PyMOL commands that place a pseudoatom at each C-alpha (Angstrom):
pseudoatom trace, name=CA, resn=ALA, resi=1, chain=A, elem=C, hetatm=0, pos=[23.179, -8.967, 133.845]
pseudoatom trace, name=CA, resn=GLN, resi=2, chain=A, elem=C, hetatm=0, pos=[23.561, -4.797, 133.410]
pseudoatom trace, name=CA, resn=ALA, resi=3, chain=A, elem=C, hetatm=0, pos=[26.715, -5.074, 135.230]
pseudoatom trace, name=CA, resn=ILE, resi=4, chain=A, elem=C, hetatm=0, pos=[28.152, -7.686, 132.803]
pseudoatom trace, name=CA, resn=LEU, resi=5, chain=A, elem=C, hetatm=0, pos=[26.861, -5.602, 130.122]
pseudoatom trace, name=CA, resn=ALA, resi=6, chain=A, elem=C, hetatm=0, pos=[28.530, -2.275, 131.630]
pseudoatom trace, name=CA, resn=GLN, resi=7, chain=A, elem=C, hetatm=0, pos=[31.798, -4.282, 131.656]
pseudoatom trace, name=CA, resn=ALA, resi=8, chain=A, elem=C, hetatm=0, pos=[31.789, -5.202, 127.975]
pseudoatom trace, name=CA, resn=PRO, resi=9, chain=A, elem=C, hetatm=0, pos=[33.514, -2.294, 126.461]
pseudoatom trace, name=CA, resn=SER, resi=10, chain=A, elem=C, hetatm=0, pos=[36.277, -2.333, 128.779]
pseudoatom trace, name=CA, resn=LEU, resi=11, chain=A, elem=C, hetatm=0, pos=[36.624, -6.186, 127.825]
pseudoatom trace, name=CA, resn=SER, resi=12, chain=A, elem=C, hetatm=0, pos=[38.197, -4.952, 124.474]
pseudoatom trace, name=CA, resn=PRO, resi=13, chain=A, elem=C, hetatm=0, pos=[41.932, -4.835, 124.246]
pseudoatom trace, name=CA, resn=HIS, resi=14, chain=A, elem=C, hetatm=0, pos=[41.248, -1.587, 122.450]
pseudoatom trace, name=CA, resn=PRO, resi=15, chain=A, elem=C, hetatm=0, pos=[38.969, 0.521, 124.423]
pseudoatom trace, name=CA, resn=GLY, resi=16, chain=A, elem=C, hetatm=0, pos=[37.136, 3.584, 121.879]
pseudoatom trace, name=CA, resn=SER, resi=17, chain=A, elem=C, hetatm=0, pos=[36.517, 3.668, 118.130]
pseudoatom trace, name=CA, resn=CYS, resi=18, chain=A, elem=C, hetatm=0, pos=[39.051, 0.991, 116.751]
pseudoatom trace, name=CA, resn=ARG, resi=19, chain=A, elem=C, hetatm=0, pos=[38.865, -0.755, 113.454]
pseudoatom trace, name=CA, resn=LYS, resi=20, chain=A, elem=C, hetatm=0, pos=[40.750, -3.706, 115.142]
pseudoatom trace, name=CA, resn=CYS, resi=21, chain=A, elem=C, hetatm=0, pos=[37.799, -4.575, 117.771]
pseudoatom trace, name=CA, resn=ALA, resi=22, chain=A, elem=C, hetatm=0, pos=[34.729, -2.346, 116.384]
pseudoatom trace, name=CA, resn=LEU, resi=23, chain=A, elem=C, hetatm=0, pos=[34.401, -0.975, 120.167]
pseudoatom trace, name=CA, resn=ALA, resi=24, chain=A, elem=C, hetatm=0, pos=[34.850, 2.206, 121.710]
pseudoatom trace, name=CA, resn=CYS, resi=25, chain=A, elem=C, hetatm=0, pos=[38.590, 2.305, 122.121]
pseudoatom trace, name=CA, resn=ALA, resi=26, chain=A, elem=C, hetatm=0, pos=[41.125, 4.568, 123.311]
pseudoatom trace, name=CA, resn=CYS, resi=27, chain=A, elem=C, hetatm=0, pos=[44.456, 3.553, 121.111]
pseudoatom trace, name=CA, resn=ASP, resi=28, chain=A, elem=C, hetatm=0, pos=[45.838, 5.301, 118.172]
pseudoatom trace, name=CA, resn=THR, resi=29, chain=A, elem=C, hetatm=0, pos=[44.674, 3.117, 115.418]
pseudoatom trace, name=CA, resn=PRO, resi=30, chain=A, elem=C, hetatm=0, pos=[43.173, 5.373, 113.010]
pseudoatom trace, name=CA, resn=VAL, resi=31, chain=A, elem=C, hetatm=0, pos=[39.653, 5.094, 111.508]
pseudoatom trace, name=CA, resn=PRO, resi=32, chain=A, elem=C, hetatm=0, pos=[39.414, 5.610, 107.741]
pseudoatom trace, name=CA, resn=ALA, resi=33, chain=A, elem=C, hetatm=0, pos=[36.455, 7.933, 106.410]
pseudoatom trace, name=CA, resn=MET, resi=34, chain=A, elem=C, hetatm=0, pos=[33.687, 5.353, 105.089]
pseudoatom trace, name=CA, resn=ALA, resi=35, chain=A, elem=C, hetatm=0, pos=[32.875, 6.088, 101.172]
pseudoatom trace, name=CA, resn=ILE, resi=36, chain=A, elem=C, hetatm=0, pos=[29.014, 6.768, 100.921]
pseudoatom trace, name=CA, resn=LYS, resi=37, chain=A, elem=C, hetatm=0, pos=[27.587, 4.454, 98.621]
pseudoatom trace, name=CA, resn=GLY, resi=38, chain=A, elem=C, hetatm=0, pos=[25.833, 5.748, 95.406]
pseudoatom trace, name=CA, resn=ILE, resi=39, chain=A, elem=C, hetatm=0, pos=[27.743, 8.803, 95.549]
pseudoatom trace, name=CA, resn=LYS, resi=40, chain=A, elem=C, hetatm=0, pos=[30.711, 9.299, 92.636]
pseudoatom trace, name=CA, resn=LYS, resi=41, chain=A, elem=C, hetatm=0, pos=[32.948, 12.212, 92.151]
pseudoatom trace, name=CA, resn=LYS, resi=42, chain=A, elem=C, hetatm=0, pos=[31.883, 14.259, 89.533]
pseudoatom trace, name=CA, resn=ALA, resi=43, chain=A, elem=C, hetatm=0, pos=[34.234, 14.716, 86.458]
pseudoatom trace, name=CA, resn=ALA, resi=44, chain=A, elem=C, hetatm=0, pos=[36.154, 17.943, 85.818]
pseudoatom trace, name=CA, resn=VAL, resi=45, chain=A, elem=C, hetatm=0, pos=[35.801, 18.017, 82.319]
pseudoatom trace, name=CA, resn=LYS, resi=46, chain=A, elem=C, hetatm=0, pos=[32.144, 18.267, 81.139]
pseudoatom trace, name=CA, resn=GLY, resi=47, chain=A, elem=C, hetatm=0, pos=[31.813, 16.954, 77.826]
pseudoatom trace, name=CA, resn=LYS, resi=48, chain=A, elem=C, hetatm=0, pos=[28.900, 17.688, 75.246]
pseudoatom trace, name=CA, resn=LYS, resi=49, chain=A, elem=C, hetatm=0, pos=[25.681, 16.708, 76.600]
pseudoatom trace, name=CA, resn=GLN, resi=50, chain=A, elem=C, hetatm=0, pos=[24.097, 13.378, 75.225]
pseudoatom trace, name=CA, resn=LEU, resi=51, chain=A, elem=C, hetatm=0, pos=[21.372, 13.817, 72.644]
pseudoatom trace, name=CA, resn=LEU, resi=52, chain=A, elem=C, hetatm=0, pos=[18.879, 11.240, 72.063]
pseudoatom trace, name=CA, resn=LYS, resi=53, chain=A, elem=C, hetatm=0, pos=[16.665, 11.003, 68.949]
pseudoatom trace, name=CA, resn=PHE, resi=54, chain=A, elem=C, hetatm=0, pos=[13.836, 9.329, 68.620]
pseudoatom trace, name=CA, resn=THR, resi=55, chain=A, elem=C, hetatm=0, pos=[11.162, 9.025, 65.546]
pseudoatom trace, name=CA, resn=ILE, resi=56, chain=A, elem=C, hetatm=0, pos=[7.255, 8.157, 64.989]
pseudoatom trace, name=CA, resn=ASP, resi=57, chain=A, elem=C, hetatm=0, pos=[6.426, 6.776, 61.789]
pseudoatom trace, name=CA, resn=LEU, resi=58, chain=A, elem=C, hetatm=0, pos=[3.089, 8.046, 60.547]
pseudoatom trace, name=CA, resn=GLN, resi=59, chain=A, elem=C, hetatm=0, pos=[3.437, 6.571, 56.988]
pseudoatom trace, name=CA, resn=GLN, resi=60, chain=A, elem=C, hetatm=0, pos=[0.675, 4.227, 56.829]
pseudoatom trace, name=CA, resn=PRO, resi=61, chain=A, elem=C, hetatm=0, pos=[-1.999, 6.051, 58.190]
pseudoatom trace, name=CA, resn=ALA, resi=62, chain=A, elem=C, hetatm=0, pos=[-1.031, 9.339, 56.746]
pseudoatom trace, name=CA, resn=ASP, resi=63, chain=A, elem=C, hetatm=0, pos=[-1.233, 8.102, 53.369]
pseudoatom trace, name=CA, resn=ASP, resi=64, chain=A, elem=C, hetatm=0, pos=[-4.849, 7.123, 53.692]
pseudoatom trace, name=CA, resn=ASN, resi=65, chain=A, elem=C, hetatm=0, pos=[-5.678, 10.617, 54.925]
pseudoatom trace, name=CA, resn=ILE, resi=66, chain=A, elem=C, hetatm=0, pos=[-6.349, 9.041, 58.549]
pseudoatom trace, name=CA, resn=ILE, resi=67, chain=A, elem=C, hetatm=0, pos=[-3.850, 11.433, 60.681]
pseudoatom trace, name=CA, resn=GLU, resi=68, chain=A, elem=C, hetatm=0, pos=[-2.490, 14.510, 59.752]
pseudoatom trace, name=CA, resn=PRO, resi=69, chain=A, elem=C, hetatm=0, pos=[1.295, 14.398, 60.946]
pseudoatom trace, name=CA, resn=LYS, resi=70, chain=A, elem=C, hetatm=0, pos=[1.238, 18.219, 61.755]
pseudoatom trace, name=CA, resn=ASP, resi=71, chain=A, elem=C, hetatm=0, pos=[-1.379, 17.547, 64.254]
pseudoatom trace, name=CA, resn=LEU, resi=72, chain=A, elem=C, hetatm=0, pos=[0.481, 15.324, 66.082]
pseudoatom trace, name=CA, resn=GLU, resi=73, chain=A, elem=C, hetatm=0, pos=[3.392, 17.347, 66.030]
pseudoatom trace, name=CA, resn=LYS, resi=74, chain=A, elem=C, hetatm=0, pos=[1.529, 19.925, 67.595]
pseudoatom trace, name=CA, resn=PHE, resi=75, chain=A, elem=C, hetatm=0, pos=[0.060, 17.832, 70.268]
pseudoatom trace, name=CA, resn=LEU, resi=76, chain=A, elem=C, hetatm=0, pos=[3.445, 16.669, 71.102]
pseudoatom trace, name=CA, resn=ASN, resi=77, chain=A, elem=C, hetatm=0, pos=[4.791, 19.937, 71.518]
pseudoatom trace, name=CA, resn=SER, resi=78, chain=A, elem=C, hetatm=0, pos=[1.816, 21.166, 73.785]
pseudoatom trace, name=CA, resn=ARG, resi=79, chain=A, elem=C, hetatm=0, pos=[2.100, 18.163, 76.070]
pseudoatom trace, name=CA, resn=ILE, resi=80, chain=A, elem=C, hetatm=0, pos=[5.714, 16.997, 76.417]
pseudoatom trace, name=CA, resn=LYS, resi=81, chain=A, elem=C, hetatm=0, pos=[6.492, 17.716, 79.702]
pseudoatom trace, name=CA, resn=VAL, resi=82, chain=A, elem=C, hetatm=0, pos=[10.425, 18.753, 80.814]
pseudoatom trace, name=CA, resn=GLU, resi=83, chain=A, elem=C, hetatm=0, pos=[10.928, 19.041, 84.766]
pseudoatom trace, name=CA, resn=GLY, resi=84, chain=A, elem=C, hetatm=0, pos=[7.107, 18.744, 85.659]
pseudoatom trace, name=CA, resn=LYS, resi=85, chain=A, elem=C, hetatm=0, pos=[5.977, 21.313, 83.387]
pseudoatom trace, name=CA, resn=THR, resi=86, chain=A, elem=C, hetatm=0, pos=[4.176, 21.424, 80.099]
pseudoatom trace, name=CA, resn=GLY, resi=87, chain=A, elem=C, hetatm=0, pos=[5.135, 23.982, 77.261]
pseudoatom trace, name=CA, resn=ASN, resi=88, chain=A, elem=C, hetatm=0, pos=[8.521, 24.236, 79.081]
pseudoatom trace, name=CA, resn=LEU, resi=89, chain=A, elem=C, hetatm=0, pos=[10.532, 22.646, 76.209]
pseudoatom trace, name=CA, resn=GLY, resi=90, chain=A, elem=C, hetatm=0, pos=[13.183, 25.782, 75.225]
pseudoatom trace, name=CA, resn=GLU, resi=91, chain=A, elem=C, hetatm=0, pos=[16.075, 24.033, 73.916]
pseudoatom trace, name=CA, resn=ARG, resi=92, chain=A, elem=C, hetatm=0, pos=[16.299, 20.734, 75.980]
pseudoatom trace, name=CA, resn=VAL, resi=93, chain=A, elem=C, hetatm=0, pos=[13.444, 19.034, 73.352]
pseudoatom trace, name=CA, resn=VAL, resi=94, chain=A, elem=C, hetatm=0, pos=[12.884, 19.635, 69.700]
pseudoatom trace, name=CA, resn=VAL, resi=95, chain=A, elem=C, hetatm=0, pos=[9.917, 18.165, 67.991]
pseudoatom trace, name=CA, resn=THR, resi=96, chain=A, elem=C, hetatm=0, pos=[10.353, 18.515, 64.239]
pseudoatom trace, name=CA, resn=ARG, resi=97, chain=A, elem=C, hetatm=0, pos=[8.154, 16.977, 61.185]
pseudoatom trace, name=CA, resn=ASP, resi=98, chain=A, elem=C, hetatm=0, pos=[9.511, 15.850, 57.969]
pseudoatom trace, name=CA, resn=LYS, resi=99, chain=A, elem=C, hetatm=0, pos=[6.883, 14.500, 55.796]
pseudoatom trace, name=CA, resn=SER, resi=100, chain=A, elem=C, hetatm=0, pos=[4.972, 11.501, 57.684]
pseudoatom trace, name=CA, resn=LYS, resi=101, chain=A, elem=C, hetatm=0, pos=[7.721, 11.132, 59.993]
pseudoatom trace, name=CA, resn=ILE, resi=102, chain=A, elem=C, hetatm=0, pos=[7.817, 13.149, 63.481]
pseudoatom trace, name=CA, resn=HIS, resi=103, chain=A, elem=C, hetatm=0, pos=[11.419, 13.431, 65.009]
pseudoatom trace, name=CA, resn=VAL, resi=104, chain=A, elem=C, hetatm=0, pos=[11.987, 14.439, 68.646]
pseudoatom trace, name=CA, resn=SER, resi=105, chain=A, elem=C, hetatm=0, pos=[15.691, 14.998, 69.788]
pseudoatom trace, name=CA, resn=ALA, resi=106, chain=A, elem=C, hetatm=0, pos=[16.035, 15.609, 73.434]
pseudoatom trace, name=CA, resn=GLU, resi=107, chain=A, elem=C, hetatm=0, pos=[18.607, 15.829, 76.208]
pseudoatom trace, name=CA, resn=VAL, resi=108, chain=A, elem=C, hetatm=0, pos=[19.424, 12.660, 78.583]
pseudoatom trace, name=CA, resn=PRO, resi=109, chain=A, elem=C, hetatm=0, pos=[16.601, 12.348, 80.663]
pseudoatom trace, name=CA, resn=PHE, resi=110, chain=A, elem=C, hetatm=0, pos=[13.972, 11.739, 78.195]
pseudoatom trace, name=CA, resn=SER, resi=111, chain=A, elem=C, hetatm=0, pos=[11.779, 8.272, 77.718]
pseudoatom trace, name=CA, resn=LYS, resi=112, chain=A, elem=C, hetatm=0, pos=[10.957, 6.714, 74.402]
pseudoatom trace, name=CA, resn=ARG, resi=113, chain=A, elem=C, hetatm=0, pos=[8.256, 5.205, 76.552]
pseudoatom trace, name=CA, resn=TYR, resi=114, chain=A, elem=C, hetatm=0, pos=[6.741, 8.214, 77.329]
pseudoatom trace, name=CA, resn=LEU, resi=115, chain=A, elem=C, hetatm=0, pos=[6.405, 9.229, 73.512]
pseudoatom trace, name=CA, resn=LYS, resi=116, chain=A, elem=C, hetatm=0, pos=[4.428, 5.964, 73.043]
pseudoatom trace, name=CA, resn=TYR, resi=117, chain=A, elem=C, hetatm=0, pos=[2.001, 6.968, 75.858]
pseudoatom trace, name=CA, resn=LEU, resi=118, chain=A, elem=C, hetatm=0, pos=[1.823, 10.627, 74.198]
pseudoatom trace, name=CA, resn=SER, resi=119, chain=A, elem=C, hetatm=0, pos=[1.191, 8.884, 70.863]
pseudoatom trace, name=CA, resn=LYS, resi=120, chain=A, elem=C, hetatm=0, pos=[-1.624, 6.485, 72.493]
pseudoatom trace, name=CA, resn=LYS, resi=121, chain=A, elem=C, hetatm=0, pos=[-3.026, 9.398, 74.034]
pseudoatom trace, name=CA, resn=TYR, resi=122, chain=A, elem=C, hetatm=0, pos=[-3.385, 11.349, 70.812]
pseudoatom trace, name=CA, resn=LEU, resi=123, chain=A, elem=C, hetatm=0, pos=[-4.800, 8.333, 68.890]
pseudoatom trace, name=CA, resn=LYS, resi=124, chain=A, elem=C, hetatm=0, pos=[-7.555, 7.791, 71.861]
pseudoatom trace, name=CA, resn=MET, resi=125, chain=A, elem=C, hetatm=0, pos=[-8.318, 11.768, 71.543]
pseudoatom trace, name=CA, resn=GLN, resi=126, chain=A, elem=C, hetatm=0, pos=[-8.940, 11.323, 67.810]
pseudoatom trace, name=CA, resn=GLN, resi=127, chain=A, elem=C, hetatm=0, pos=[-10.989, 7.949, 68.663]
pseudoatom trace, name=CA, resn=LEU, resi=128, chain=A, elem=C, hetatm=0, pos=[-8.396, 5.801, 66.277]
pseudoatom trace, name=CA, resn=ARG, resi=129, chain=A, elem=C, hetatm=0, pos=[-7.118, 3.704, 69.298]
pseudoatom trace, name=CA, resn=ASP, resi=130, chain=A, elem=C, hetatm=0, pos=[-9.310, 0.943, 68.057]
pseudoatom trace, name=CA, resn=PHE, resi=131, chain=A, elem=C, hetatm=0, pos=[-7.804, 0.896, 64.719]
pseudoatom trace, name=CA, resn=LEU, resi=132, chain=A, elem=C, hetatm=0, pos=[-4.170, 1.693, 65.031]
pseudoatom trace, name=CA, resn=ARG, resi=133, chain=A, elem=C, hetatm=0, pos=[-1.245, 0.546, 67.389]
pseudoatom trace, name=CA, resn=VAL, resi=134, chain=A, elem=C, hetatm=0, pos=[2.056, 1.959, 68.323]
pseudoatom trace, name=CA, resn=VAL, resi=135, chain=A, elem=C, hetatm=0, pos=[4.985, -0.473, 67.423]
pseudoatom trace, name=CA, resn=ALA, resi=136, chain=A, elem=C, hetatm=0, pos=[8.758, -0.366, 67.770]
pseudoatom trace, name=CA, resn=PRO, resi=137, chain=A, elem=C, hetatm=0, pos=[10.444, -1.640, 64.776]
pseudoatom trace, name=CA, resn=ASN, resi=138, chain=A, elem=C, hetatm=0, pos=[13.392, -0.766, 66.169]
pseudoatom trace, name=CA, resn=LYS, resi=139, chain=A, elem=C, hetatm=0, pos=[15.375, 0.892, 69.080]
pseudoatom trace, name=CA, resn=THR, resi=140, chain=A, elem=C, hetatm=0, pos=[14.828, 4.605, 68.294]
pseudoatom trace, name=CA, resn=SER, resi=141, chain=A, elem=C, hetatm=0, pos=[11.394, 4.810, 66.586]
pseudoatom trace, name=CA, resn=TYR, resi=142, chain=A, elem=C, hetatm=0, pos=[8.058, 3.802, 66.509]
pseudoatom trace, name=CA, resn=GLU, resi=143, chain=A, elem=C, hetatm=0, pos=[5.732, 3.125, 63.958]
pseudoatom trace, name=CA, resn=LEU, resi=144, chain=A, elem=C, hetatm=0, pos=[1.738, 3.692, 63.739]
pseudoatom trace, name=CA, resn=ARG, resi=145, chain=A, elem=C, hetatm=0, pos=[0.177, 0.397, 62.325]
pseudoatom trace, name=CA, resn=TYR, resi=146, chain=A, elem=C, hetatm=0, pos=[-3.098, -0.949, 61.431]
pseudoatom trace, name=CA, resn=PHE, resi=147, chain=A, elem=C, hetatm=0, pos=[-4.490, -3.821, 63.483]
pseudoatom trace, name=CA, resn=ASN, resi=148, chain=A, elem=C, hetatm=0, pos=[-4.592, -7.005, 61.658]
pseudoatom trace, name=CA, resn=ILE, resi=149, chain=A, elem=C, hetatm=0, pos=[-8.259, -7.329, 61.364]
pseudoatom trace, name=CA, resn=ASN, resi=150, chain=A, elem=C, hetatm=0, pos=[-7.961, -9.995, 58.391]
pseudoatom trace, name=CA, resn=GLU, resi=151, chain=A, elem=C, hetatm=0, pos=[-6.703, -12.458, 60.075]
pseudoatom trace, name=CA, resn=ASP, resi=152, chain=A, elem=C, hetatm=0, pos=[-9.679, -12.594, 62.466]
pseudoatom trace, name=CA, resn=ASN, resi=153, chain=A, elem=C, hetatm=0, pos=[-12.048, -13.185, 59.253]
pseudoatom trace, name=CA, resn=GLU, resi=154, chain=A, elem=C, hetatm=0, pos=[-10.047, -16.167, 57.878]
pseudoatom trace, name=CA, resn=GLU, resi=155, chain=A, elem=C, hetatm=0, pos=[-10.102, -18.090, 60.955]
pseudoatom trace, name=CA, resn=GLU, resi=156, chain=A, elem=C, hetatm=0, pos=[-13.959, -17.875, 61.185]
for i in range(1, 156): cmd.bond("trace and resi %d" % i, "trace and resi %d" % (i + 1))
show_as sticks, trace
zoom trace
């Protein structure tokens, strides 16, 4: 059996590395360089960096004096991680407040889901997680709303 396997490469009409027979070959058929999957050529012209803008609306709880928007803004500033480090916001992430709305603008690798996670963490810290929830009314914003407790009372 070993003798047959040893003769197998020589059975090819193109001995050596060849496109035609995919075996070791001594012919002059060129083998093109394979493109590596997943690697793309970088564009020579670098454009403007893409900026993502998200908002967190605290209208309902802020009107009832349950949450102070400035406290959530301070919490986000201290807890948002950039490149695995907290307090590393720099120019990449900007957190601003406008009355009862908090605006977060960040460069591309930033998740909206991360804002929801931090908002829920803040609510838990303030022991408000049982009364408020974080809802996404549209693609770029979150809103803090009360749980609908009245619906449970009507059913009983």
